[in-house]
C-alpha positions in Angstrom: 0.0 0.0 0.0 1.6 3.2 -1.1 1.1 6.8 0.1 -0.3 7.6 -3.3 -3.1 5.1 -2.7 -4.3 7.3 0.3 -4.3 10.6 -1.6 -7.5 12.5 -1.0 -8.6 10.4 2.0 -9.5 11.7 5.4 -6.9 11.4 8.2 -8.8 8.5 9.8 -8.8 6.6 6.5 -5.1 7.3 6.0 -4.4 6.1 9.6 -6.3 2.8 9.0 -4.2 2.3 5.8 -1.1 2.9 7.9 -2.3 0.4 10.6 -3.0 -2.2 8.0 0.3 -1.8 6.3 2.1 -1.9 9.6 0.2 -5.1 10.5 1.5 -6.8 7.3 5.0 -5.6 7.9 5.1 -6.8 11.5 3.6 -10.3 11.0 6.2 -12.6 9.4 4.5 -14.9 6.9 1.4 -12.6 6.3 0.3 -12.7 2.7 -2.6 -10.3 2.8 -4.9 -8.6 5.2 -8.4 -7.2 4.5 -11.1 -5.3 6.4 -14.6 -6.3 5.3 -17.9 -4.6 6.1 -20.8 -6.5 7.7 -22.3 -7.0 4.3 -19.2 -8.6 2.9 -17.8 -5.7 1.0 -14.0 -5.1 0.9 -13.2 -1.8 2.7 -9.5 -1.9 3.0 -6.8 -4.2 1.7 -3.0 -4.7 2.1 -2.5 -5.8 -1.5 -4.0 -3.3 -3.9 -1.7 -4.6 -6.6 -3.4 -7.9 -6.6 -6.8 -6.2 -6.5 -5.8 -4.1 -9.5 -4.5 -7.1 -11.3 -8.0 -8.6 -11.2 -9.3 -5.5 -13.0 -6.6 -5.6 -15.6 -7.4 -9.3 -16.3 -10.9 -8.3 -17.3 -12.5 -7.9 -13.9 -14.6 -11.1 -14.0 -11.9 -13.4 -12.6 -9.5 -12.3 -9.9 -6.0 -13.8 -9.4 -5.9 -16.6 -6.9 -5.4 -15.2 -3.4 -6.5 -11.7 -4.3 -8.0 -9.3 -1.7 -11.4 -10.0 -3.2 -10.9 -13.7 -2.6 -9.9 -13.0 1.0 -12.9 -10.8 1.5 -15.2 -13.6 0.3 -13.5 -16.1 2.6 -13.7 -13.7 5.6 -17.4 -13.1 5.0 -18.1 -16.8 4.5 -16.2 -17.9 7.7 -18.0 -15.2 9.6 -21.4 -16.3 8.4 -20.7 -19.9 9.3 -19.3 -19.2 12.8 -22.1 -16.7 13.6 -24.6 -19.4 12.6 -22.8 -22.0 14.7 -22.7 -19.7 17.7 -26.4 -18.9 17.4 -27.3 -22.6 17.1 -25.1 -23.5 20.2 -26.3 -20.4 22.1 -22.8 -19.3 22.8 -22.9 -15.5 22.2 -21.0 -13.6 19.7 -17.9 -14.8 17.8 -14.7 -12.9 18.7 -12.2 -14.6 16.4 -11.8 -17.6 14.2 -8.7 -19.4 12.9 -8.6 -22.0 10.1 -5.3 -23.9 9.9 -4.5 -25.6 6.6 -1.4 -27.5 5.4 0.1 -24.6 3.6 -1.2 -21.6 5.6 -3.9 -20.2 7.9 -6.7 -17.7 7.7 -7.6 -15.6 10.8 -10.8 -13.6 11.2 -11.5 -11.2 14.0 -14.5 -9.0 14.7 -13.8 -5.3 14.7 -17.0 -3.5 15.5 -20.7 -3.6 14.4 -20.1 -6.5 12.1 -17.0 -5.3 10.4 -14.2 -7.9 10.2 -10.4 -8.1 10.0 -9.0 -11.1 8.1 -5.5 -12.2 7.6 -4.1 -14.9 5.3 -0.7 -16.2 6.3 1.7 -18.9 5.4 2.4 -22.0 7.4 5.5 -20.4 8.9 3.5 -17.7 10.8 3.5 -17.5 14.6 -0.2 -17.7 15.5 0.5 -15.8 18.8 2.1 -12.9 16.9 -0.8 -12.9 14.4 -3.4 -12.8 17.2 -1.5 -10.1 19.0 -1.2 -7.8 16.0 -4.8 -8.4 14.9 -6.0 -7.6 18.4 -3.9 -4.4 18.4 -5.4 -3.4 15.0 -9.0 -4.1 16.2 -8.4 -2.1 19.4 -7.1 0.9 17.5 -9.5 0.7 14.6 -12.8 -0.3 16.3 -13.8 3.1 17.6 -12.7 4.9 14.4 -14.6 2.7 12.0 -17.8 4.8 11.8 -20.4 4.5 9.1 -19.0 7.6 7.5 -15.5 6.1 7.4 -16.8 2.8 6.1 -18.6 4.6 3.3 -15.4 6.6 2.4 -13.3 3.4 2.4 -15.9 1.6 0.2 -15.9 4.5 -2.3 -12.1 4.5 -2.3 -12.0 0.8 -3.1 -14.6 1.2 -5.9 -12.7 4.1 -7.4 -9.5 2.1 -7.3 -11.1 -0.4 -9.7 
C-alpha cells in the first residue's frame, strides 16, 4: 500500500491504511490482510496490486489469493461461525482461525459486524498474528464509523 493510494482520503482513513500496512510488515508470513464490512464488501486491503490485477485481467476473474478472494473467505467464515454460535447459544464470535497444510486464515470482529481477516503462510507464529490483529482491532474499532466505512468503500470502488 503506497502513500499515493491514500491521496484525498481523510486522516482517519489514512491512519487505517497505515495500521493495515504496519500489520502486514510486523507479521512474518502474512500474505494479505483485509477489512470487510458486515455485508461482505471489501473496505481496506493490504494488497492493492493484486486487487488491481483482477481489474486488468478483465474484472470477472481475480487472481488466486486476491483481496477479493480474501474478503469472500472472511465473509463466509464469519457467516458460518455466527450461525454456529447462534445454534449453540454461545454468544458472539470474537475470532476464528482456520489452519491448513500450507497456511492459515484468521478472522477477528472489529465492530458492528466489520471484520479483519489475515491470510498467512504455514510459517507464521499464531500468537504474533493474534496479538497484532487484536492491536489493530483495538485501534480501529472506535474509528470505523459508518461515514468512514462509506469513504473506504468508495475509495476501493474508485481504485477499480
